[in-house]
Structures are given as C-alpha cells and as structure tokens.
C-alpha positions in Angstrom: -85.5 4.1 47.5 -86.8 0.9 46.0 -86.5 -1.8 48.6 -85.8 -5.5 48.2 -85.3 -8.2 50.9 -81.9 -8.1 52.5 -79.8 -11.0 51.4 -77.1 -12.7 53.3 -73.7 -12.4 51.7 -70.5 -14.4 52.3 -67.2 -12.7 52.3 -63.6 -13.9 52.7 -61.6 -14.1 55.9 -59.3 -11.6 54.3 -62.0 -9.1 54.0 -63.1 -9.6 57.5 -59.6 -9.1 58.7 -59.2 -5.7 57.2 -62.7 -4.7 58.3 -61.7 -5.7 61.8 -58.6 -3.5 61.5 -60.8 -0.6 60.6 -63.2 -1.3 63.4 -60.7 -2.0 66.1 -58.4 0.8 65.1 -61.2 3.3 64.9 -62.3 2.4 68.4 -58.8 2.3 69.8 -57.9 5.7 68.5 -61.3 7.3 69.1 -61.5 8.3 65.4 -58.4 10.4 65.7 -57.7 10.2 62.0 -61.1 11.4 60.9 -60.8 15.0 62.0 -61.7 17.4 59.2 -60.5 15.2 56.3 -61.9 15.4 52.9 -62.9 11.9 51.9 -64.2 10.9 48.5 -63.7 8.3 45.9 -63.8 10.7 43.0 -62.3 11.0 39.6 -61.9 14.6 38.5 -62.5 18.0 39.9 -66.1 18.5 38.9 -67.5 16.0 41.4 -70.7 17.2 43.0 -71.3 17.8 46.7 -73.0 14.9 48.5 -75.3 17.2 50.3 -76.8 18.2 47.0 -77.0 14.6 45.8 -78.7 13.5 49.1 -81.2 16.2 48.8 -82.0 15.5 45.2 -82.3 11.7 45.8 -84.2 12.0 49.0 -81.4 10.3 51.1 -81.3 10.9 54.8 -77.8 10.7 56.1 -78.0 8.7 59.3 -74.9 6.9 60.5 -76.9 4.8 62.9 -79.2 3.3 60.1 -77.4 0.1 59.4 -80.6 -1.4 57.9 -80.7 1.3 55.2 -77.0 0.7 54.3 -77.5 -3.1 54.2 -80.7 -2.8 52.1 -79.0 -0.5 49.6 -76.2 -3.0 49.2 -78.7 -5.8 48.7 -80.4 -3.7 46.0 -77.1 -3.1 44.2 -76.3 -6.9 44.2 -79.8 -8.0 43.2 -80.0 -5.6 40.3 -76.5 -6.3 38.8 -75.2 -2.8 39.4 -71.7 -4.1 39.2 -72.3 -4.6 35.5 -74.2 -1.3 34.8 -74.7 1.4 37.4 -76.7 3.8 35.3 -80.3 2.9 36.3 -82.2 5.1 38.7 -82.2 2.3 41.3 -78.5 1.7 41.0 -77.7 5.4 41.2 -79.8 5.9 44.3 -78.6 2.9 46.2 -75.0 3.4 45.3 -75.3 7.1 46.5 -76.7 6.0 49.8 -73.8 3.7 50.5 -71.1 6.0 49.2 -72.3 8.9 51.2 -72.5 6.9 54.4 -69.2 5.0 53.7 -67.4 8.3 53.2 -69.1 10.4 55.9 -69.6 8.0 58.8 -66.9 6.4 61.0 -65.9 3.0 59.8 -67.2 1.2 62.8 -70.7 2.7 62.1 -70.9 1.1 58.6 -71.7 -2.7 58.6 -68.6 -4.7 57.8 -70.1 -6.4 54.8 -71.1 -3.0 53.4 -67.6 -1.6 54.0 -66.1 -4.7 52.3 -68.5 -5.0 49.3 -68.7 -1.2 48.5 -65.4 -1.2 46.7 -66.6 -3.8 44.2 -68.9 -1.2 42.7 -66.5 1.8 42.5 -65.1 1.1 39.0 -68.5 1.0 37.3 -70.3 3.5 39.6 -67.7 6.1 40.0 -69.3 8.6 37.5 -72.1 8.9 40.2 -69.7 9.7 43.1 -70.1 12.8 45.2 -67.8 14.6 47.6 -68.3 14.7 51.3 -66.1 15.4 54.4 -65.6 12.7 57.0 -67.7 13.4 60.1 -65.2 15.3 62.3 -64.2 14.7 65.9 -63.1 18.0 67.2 -61.3 16.4 70.1 -58.8 14.8 67.8 -55.8 16.2 66.0 -55.5 16.2 62.2 -54.0 13.2 60.2 -50.7 13.3 58.4 -50.9 14.1 54.7 -51.4 11.0 52.4 -48.8 10.1 49.8 -51.3 8.3 47.5 -48.4 6.1 46.3 -49.2 2.9 44.6 -47.6 -0.4 43.6 -45.7 -2.9 45.8 -43.9 -0.1 47.6 -47.0 2.1 48.0 -47.2 3.4 51.5 -50.7 2.1 52.2 -49.9 -1.4 50.8 -46.8 -1.6 53.0 -48.7 -0.5 56.0 -51.3 -3.2 55.4 -48.6 -5.9 55.1 -47.1 -4.6 58.4 -50.5 -4.9 60.1 -50.8 -8.5 59.0 -47.2 -9.3 59.9 -47.5 -7.8 63.4 -50.9 -9.5 64.0 -52.5 -6.1 64.7 -55.9 -7.7 64.2 -55.6 -9.1 67.7 -54.3 -5.8 69.3 -54.0 -2.6 67.3 -52.6 -0.6 70.2 -49.1 -2.1 70.5 -45.8 -1.6 68.7 -46.1 0.0 65.2 -49.7 -1.0 64.8 -51.2 2.4 65.6 -48.9 4.2 63.1 -49.5 1.7 60.4 -53.2 1.7 61.0 -53.3 5.5 60.7 -51.2 5.3 57.5 -53.6 2.8 55.9 -56.6 4.8 56.9 -55.3 8.0 55.4 -54.3 6.3 52.2 -57.7 4.5 52.0 -59.8 7.6 52.9 -58.0 10.4 51.0 -56.6 8.8 47.8 -58.1 7.4 44.7 -59.0 3.7 45.2 -56.3 2.7 42.7 -53.6 3.8 45.2 -54.1 0.6 47.2 -53.8 -2.9 45.9 -57.1 -4.5 44.9 -57.1 -7.0 47.8 -56.4 -4.2 50.3 -59.0 -1.8 48.9 -61.7 -4.5 48.7 -60.9 -5.7 52.2 
C-alpha cells in the first residue's frame, strides 16, 4: 500500500462514547456476540469474498496491526476518498480498513478507525467485500438481527437506552448487556442504513 504520514484526527465526544460502548462491551462479554456471524457492509448478493480481495491487493489480515489500520485511514483522508473512492490508492486502503473492521473484534480496531470508517461507506461501498467476524468458539451465537430502521428501529432504541442508563460507565449492569448485544448485532449484521447516521458513525 502507498503510505503517508499518519495524521492526528479529532472526533466528537459522541463518537468516543459509542466507541467506548463497543470496547467496554466487547471486553465485558468476552466477544460473546461475535461467534460465527456473517459481517459485511454490502449492497447486493454479488459481493466478493474478502479473502480473495486481500490476496489480490496484497493485504495481510492482522488484527494486532493498529499502525496499518491507522495509516490506511490517514491515506483515505489525505487523498479525498470520501469524494471519490475509485482510485487504486483509495480502493486498497479502504479494503484494508473494511476487512479489519469487519473481521477483528471491535476492541482490536483503533477507536478513531472504528469511528471514521463509516464516513467512507456510502462512496466506497462498491468496493466492499464479505467476511465473517473472527469467531470465539467459547461463546454462544447471537440473536437474529431485525435490521429495522427509523426512530423505532431496534438498534437505535438500544443505543438510546445505553445512553439513558449511562452504560458507558458500566456495561455490565441492568439492561446494559442486552442493549449492547442488540446494538452490536444491528451494527454488525445489517446494512449501515438500518442505524441512524449518528449511531452508525459513532
């Protein structure tokens, strides 16, 4: 991949809050919602397999390589890939982030990458690939997602409940675990339009 200096990016308290939900919840539940779930931000049934994309583009899938993920994000930002994602550089760097975002546990992806990734989805989605979340065989399967949208969408309501119950401070009490799992399933297994923009980007 073409490399550029990693740049420092500012992001909102809102984005940090949701990223913290994902990190805390993932650690609290030992990735219980990631077991054998198909996760991709695709549009259509002809989406390619990420293993093929990674091989073709020379991408090494390594969930511990935060530098590679952060550098790829910096490259996307520096080269205006939010406006046009069709250049070779944009395609390669978007693929690296999308593959790691969808395959790795949320607490393995840098928070700023987790937050900023969704800003590129609308323009870069033709280059998406399909990959399964890295499974944890010790954990049971997640419930099925509803992929409902709008103000009464299941994922959006779960997010509001997490905020209301201050689950960012402790995600292991009350209804926090159930609402976190609901949000994770809706986020991971549904098209990104199922969640409100502020929730998806957070």
